[in-house]
N, C-alpha and C positions, 0 to 999 in steps of 0.2 A: 453795629456792623460786625465787631469782632465775632460775636457768638454765630452769626452767619458763616463767616469764613471757616471757623473751626469746625461746623457742622458739615461742610463739604466733603472732606475726607470720608465721613461716616455714610453720606449719602451715596458717594461713589462706591463705597464698599458694599453697600446694601443693593446697589443696581447690578454690580457684578455678581453677587451672590444670588439675586433673583434670575438673571440670565443664566447663570449655571443651573439653576433648578429647572428652568424651562427646557434646558437641553436635555437634563434627566428625565423630565416629564415625556420628552418627544421619543426617549428610547424605549426599546422593547425589552422582554424578559426571556433570557435563553436558558434552557436547561443543558447542562453538559454531562455526558456519561462517558468518560474516557478509558483509555487502555494505558497501562503503566508502561515504563521504559521509555524507549526512544519515541515511541507513539505520542506520548504526552509531551515531550520536548518541543515537537514542532506544532502541535495543536496550541500549546501554551502561547505562541506567539500570535496566533490568530485571536484568542481570547483577549490579549493585552490590546490589539486593535479594535475589537468590539468594544471594550471597556472605555477606550478613549473616544468612542463615538457616542457615548452615553448610555449605552445598554447595561442592564443589571445581568450579571452573569452568575448562575449557580451551579457549582460543580459538586456532583455526588461521587464519593469514592470510599473505598474500604479504609478502615482505620490503620490496616497494615499496607503500606505502599513504598516503593523504593524512591520514586520521583515526585508523586502527586502530594504536594504540600500547600499549606494555606499560603496564600499571598494577599496583598492589599487590594489587587484589582478583582478579586472574585469572592463571592460568598461560599464557603466550604462547608458541605454537609457529608458527615461520615457515618458509616454503620459498622457494627462489630462483624468480624469473620472468625471461623473456627481454626486459624492457624496464626503463628507467630511470624515476626520479621526473620528470625533466626532459621525458621523452617523454610521460608521462601528463598532466602539466601542460599541455603544449603542445597535446595533443590536445583536452582539455576547453576550454582557452582559444579554441582556433579554432572549436571548435563553438558556444560561446557568442557568439562575434564574428559568425559566419555567420547566428546566429539574430537578432542585433540589426542586421545590415547591411541596408541598403535595396537595392532591385533588384526585377527582375521575379520573379514566383512560380517560374517555371521554374528560373531561376538559383540562387535561394536553396534551392529544393528539392533540386537536384543537389547542391549544396555541403554541404547539411546531411545528405543521404543518405551521401554519402562519409565525412564525419566520424563519422555514426552507425556505420557499418561499421567504422570504426577503433576506436571506443570500444567496440564489441561484441567486437571481435578481442582487446582486453585482458582482457575477462571469460573468454572462451573459452580463451584462452592460459593465464590464470592457472589455470583448473580444470584443464586438461590436465596442467599441471606439479605440480599437487597430487596427481592420481590417479596419476601416473607416479613420485612420489617413493616408491620402495618403502621406504625407512627410516621415513619419517614414517607411512605407512600401517601398517607393521608394528607401530609404536607404538601408533596407534589400535586395531589389532586386540588388542593385548595389555592395553589400559587398562581394558577392560569398563566401558564408559560405560552410564548408565541410559537416556539420551535423548540426541537432537540437536535444538539450537535453530538454525534457519538462516531465511535470507530467500530465499523461492523464485524471487525475481526472477531470480537467477542460481541454477539448481537443482543446484549442484555439492554441496551439504550433503545433498540428498535421495539423490544417487547413492551417497554415503558412508553414509547410513543404510540403505540397502539392502544395501549390501556388508557392513555390520556387524550387520545383523539386530537394530536397535535402533528403537524408535518415534520419530517426529520430531514437533516442534512448529514450525510456520511463523509467522513474525513479519513482518508486511508492510502495506503500505497498499493494494497492489493490483498486478495484473500488467497492464501497458499494453494488451495485446490482449484482455483479458477473460477469460483462460484460468483465472484463479483461481476464479470463481464456476462456470464450467462443470466443472472438476475437482472441485470440492466437491459437485457435483450440486445446486445451487441452482436453483430455477426461475427464470427470466429473461424473463419477457413483455415483449416490445418495445413493447407498449401503453402501459406506464407505468415501465419501467426504461430510463432513458437509457443509451445506449452511450458508452463513453469517448470522448472528442475531439469529441462533438457539441455540447457545452455546452448541451444541453436540460435543461429541469426535467422533473418527473414528470408535469406538466400540458401535454401535447402536442396541437396541432391535427392535422387528418388528414394534411397534407403532412408535417409534422414525424414522425409515426408511420410514414410510408413511408420517408423518410430513416433513421430510426432502425433500421427492419428491415433496409434494404439495406446499413447500415454493418457488419453482421456479415460481409459478403463481404471487404472490405479487412482486416478484423480477422483473418480466417484466414490472409491472406498475411502480415501482420505477425507473427503466432504462427510461421509457419514460418520466416521470416527470422531471428528472434529466437533460436529454440529448436531448429531442426533440427541445429545443430553439437553441442549437448549430447546430443540423441538419439543421434547417432553415438558421442560419447565413453561415454555410459552403456552402449551395447551393447557396445562393446569392452571396457570395464572389468568389466562384470557378465557378460560372455560369454553374453549372451541378447539377443534382439531386444527392444528396449524403446523406447517413446516418452515424451516428457515428460509428457503427461497421464496416462499409466500411472504414472509415478513420483509425480506431485502427488497422485494418488487415495489414497496410502498415508498421507498425513498423518493424525496422531491428532487433532490440535487446530490450528486456524487462528485465530491471534491477529491481528485485523484492526484496524488503526489508523483506524477510522472509527466514527462516532456519528451516530444518526439526527437529531440537532439540526442537523448540517451536511448529511449526506447524506440522500437521499430513502428513505423506508421501502420495504422490499422483503423478500421472503421469505429466511430464512437457515436453514441446518441446524444441528442442535443441537451440533455439534462446531466451529461458527464463534463466537468470542467477540469482541465488540466492545469495543476498549479505546482509542478515540479520546480523545486528551488525555492520553495515557500519559507525555508529555514537559512536562507543565505545572507540576511542583513547582519552586518558586523559592526562591532564597536571598537573603540580604541583599546590598544593593549594596556595592561596595567604596567606599573614601573618594573615589576619584578620581571615579567617576561620581555618587556622592551630591552631591559637590560642584557639579558641572555641573548636575545636576536642580535642587538647591535654588537655584541663581543664575539659574534661568529665569523666577523670580518668579510672579506669578498666571497668566501665560499657559502655563506648563507646557512639555512636550516633545512632539516628534513623533519616533519612531523609524523609521527607514528602512533596510531591508536586502534585497537581491535574493538572498539566500540564502547557503549555504556554498560553492556552486559558482561564483558570479559574483563575481570579484575586481575587474574593471574593465569599462568599457564604452566605447564609441567616443566620442571627444571631443566631436563635435556633439551627440549625445544627452545626454553629461554637462553640457554647457554649457546645454542647454535645461532640464534638471531643476534645475541649480542657480539659473537666473533664476526659476523658479516657487518654490523653495524660500524666496526672499528676499521673497516678497509676503506672507509669513505672520509674525506676531509671536513665534511659539513658537520656542524653540531646537530645532534639528534635529540629532539625532545620526545620521550617515550612515555605514554600514559600507561603507568603499570603500578599496581599495588602489592604485588606478590613480593616474595623474597628475591633480593638482587642477585643476579647470576654473579659467580666468583670472578669471571673473566670480563666483567663490565669496563668497557674502554673508557678513556677520559673524554672522549668527544660526546658520549651520551649521558643525558641528564633524565634520571627517573622522576616523574612527577605524578601524584595520585589524581590530578585533574589538570586539564588544560583547555584554554579556550581556542578550541580547534579551528573554528571559522575564521576568527580573528588573526590567528597565526598564519592560516594559508593566504590570507588577504595581504599579508606583509610582502613587500617586494624582495625579500630575502628568501622566501619559500622556495625551494629547489625541488623537492619531490614530498609526496605523501604516501605513507604506507598505510593501508586500511583493510579492514575486512570485507569491505564491499558493501556495507549498508547503505540504503538510499541517501539518508542524511549525509553521510560523508562524501558519498560519490558526486552528489549535487554540490556540496560545498568545494569539491576539487574542480568541477566543471566551472562554477561560477567564478572562482579565483584563478582559473587557468593554470592548475598545478598537475603536473604528469604524476600518474600513480602506479604504485606496486601493490597488487591486491592479492589478499590472502583469505579467501571466502571461506567460511565456517558452516553455515547452514542456511535454510530458507531461501529467500530470494537473492542472497549474496552471491551464488554462483552466477546466476543469470545477469545480475548487475556487472559483476567483474567481465563476464564474456562480452557484454555490450561495449564496455570501455576498451577492451582489448581489440575488438572487431573495428572500431573507431580510430585505432592507432594512438590512443591516448594514455596507454599503460600496458603493463605485463601482468599475467595471472600465474601465480604459484600454487601448487598444491600443498597445503599447510602440512600435510602428513608426511609427504615424501620429500619436501625440500631439504636441501642441504645448506650449510653456510655459503658454500661457492654458488649456489643457485640465487640466493639472496642478494649476495654481493654484485654478482653479475647483473641481475635484473635492476638493482638499485643503480648501478653505475650507467646501465644503459638509458634508463629515463632521466637521469641527470645530465648526462654528457651527450647523448644524440639528439640533435636539435628538432628530429622529426616528431618527437614525442611532445615537446613544447609547442611546436607549431600546430599539431593536431588538437590539442587540447585547447589552445588558444582559439583555434577556429570554432570548436564547439561552444567556447565561452561567448564568443562574439555573437554566435547565432542564438544562444539561450537568452542573453542579455538584451537582444534587439527586440523588444516587445513594447507595445503601447502602454501597458499597466503591468506592475509588479505583481508576482503570484500571491504575495500576502494581501495586497489591496484588493485583489481579484477575489480571494477566499472570503475576505470580509464582506465584500459586495453582495455575494450571493447568499451568504448567511442572513444578511439584512434583507435581501429580496425576498427570501422564504418567509421571514418574520413579518414583513409588510403585507405580502400577498397571501398569507396563509397556506403557503405551498407553491407549487409550479406546474399545475395539472396541465397547461398548454405545452409542456415540454414532454409530457408522458407519452411515449408512443403507443398506439393501439396495440401492438403485439402482446402487451401484457394481459390483454382481454381475451385473446386466442389461446386454445389448446394446441399440443404438440401437432396434432393432425391438421388443424386450421392453418396453423403458422407455416407449415411446409406445404400447404395447398394439396395434401394428400386427398381430401375429399374432392377437391375440384378435379384433380387428375384422374380419380376413381369415376366421378360422373362423366367426364369427357371421354375416358376409355369406354364406360358402359354405352354412351351414345355411339361411338364408333362401332363397337362390337354389334349393338343392336341394329345399327344402319346396314352393317355387312350381313348380318343374319337375316334381315328383311330382304336386302338386295338378292341374297343367295337363294332365298324361298322363292321370290319373285322370278328369278332366272330358271329355277327348277319348274316352277309352275308353268312358265311360258314354254319350257323345252317339252314338258310333258304334254301341253295343248298342241303344239306343233307336231310331236310324234303322233298323238292321237289322230290328228287331223290327216296327217300324211297316210296314216294306217287305214283310216276309212277310205281315202281316195283310192288307194291301191285295191281294196277290196271291190269297190264299186266299179274300177276299170276291169278287173278280172271277171266281174258278174256280166258285164256288157259283152265282153269278149265271147263269153260261152253262149 
């Protein structure tokens, strides 16, 4: 009897192992081509959810990367690139410095443009070396993936999806030139859909609508600047002429990190799934940060971060900010890795890294100073913390304007703001109850949903893997050319019918008139002849 009893734990362990293996067997195989930086940080949450569901996740990334690192939850495949970590850091650091540097508009524009070209080159070069890595591409061909999850801001993942003939899921906040909604065939009337970089709301006056319409023109040049190199790479790799819009139109599902609590209502296609706030799940604070927060007393804390890309700022600007932070009684946790400003007040603690979302979730969080990145803005909304926004570049200006238009924060011009401006704005969002009430209302609306954005993202990736795409959600507009989409051929046909009908009617009238005139003429002649 004893041997049987002693064998029971082993049998139980074997059963558990077999059941876990069955779960893995039921899972699919997902290829992930991510984009570095904050883009990866939110995508990583989705990958963890998919791995917990038993799916095998294979991430393909360059050897040189800021945040994409091997983890136990994914299989990591790397490939060499012709630049070093130091070169990449230097490019991004110089870009941020030029954004924050004072000077004439033309000087700053030219410097930023040059650094944008360098940063864009890193992405194109990385994609080129991935596509030309025959050994890695052969591995991908033989692996039989069910789907590709990628960020189309850098469309290398979609090029591979086309080559491997597998469906793709896009995970993004947006494409800077507005190509995302255009490629998805979403109607975008300029009368109430503000264009990126305009900082307009959906309530525009006449002249704002004029500017909003005209803003589509520079967006075309921006798209061409950003994506033309990828079109060339794709055409060479796929051995057929292809454009980036052609590639993007093939997406099965668009997972968009937006939400109509923050963004303005607009038409969406059925294969666009909104998952704003996907990064808002928080954990318990570490003892170190819990001690700092508890020591803040009744005044609480202010969380200050300019995002994962900004490690330091010019000393003159850091000194102005430090002076302003000393004017509030709250403890300020400032994520900053540069040289500490000489006037750093006692209530400010510099940290190289901070658990931003976890700190914002703490009841003692009074305000959030942020650059207006989508991650931070949604974390501020999720946790109902009013914001002071200092946008730097990209979609941050638009995000900041949306928060301000909702009455949940104040926007400062980071180039022109003074210590007094910062202090006044910070005191306003802390002490004026309207900001807290407004952001609380946004938070209540955002959180009142039947399924969490993270679970929704995981579901739709699994959906595409199970069903080999989502063709039933693909609008027929993708199969129409520009003339057919706008019914110009139908309008031309109907106009031709109307004109032809008018022409025939006119001819008939003229013919009848002539007959009548001829008849009357003959009658008069015959009457005259009889009278003679």
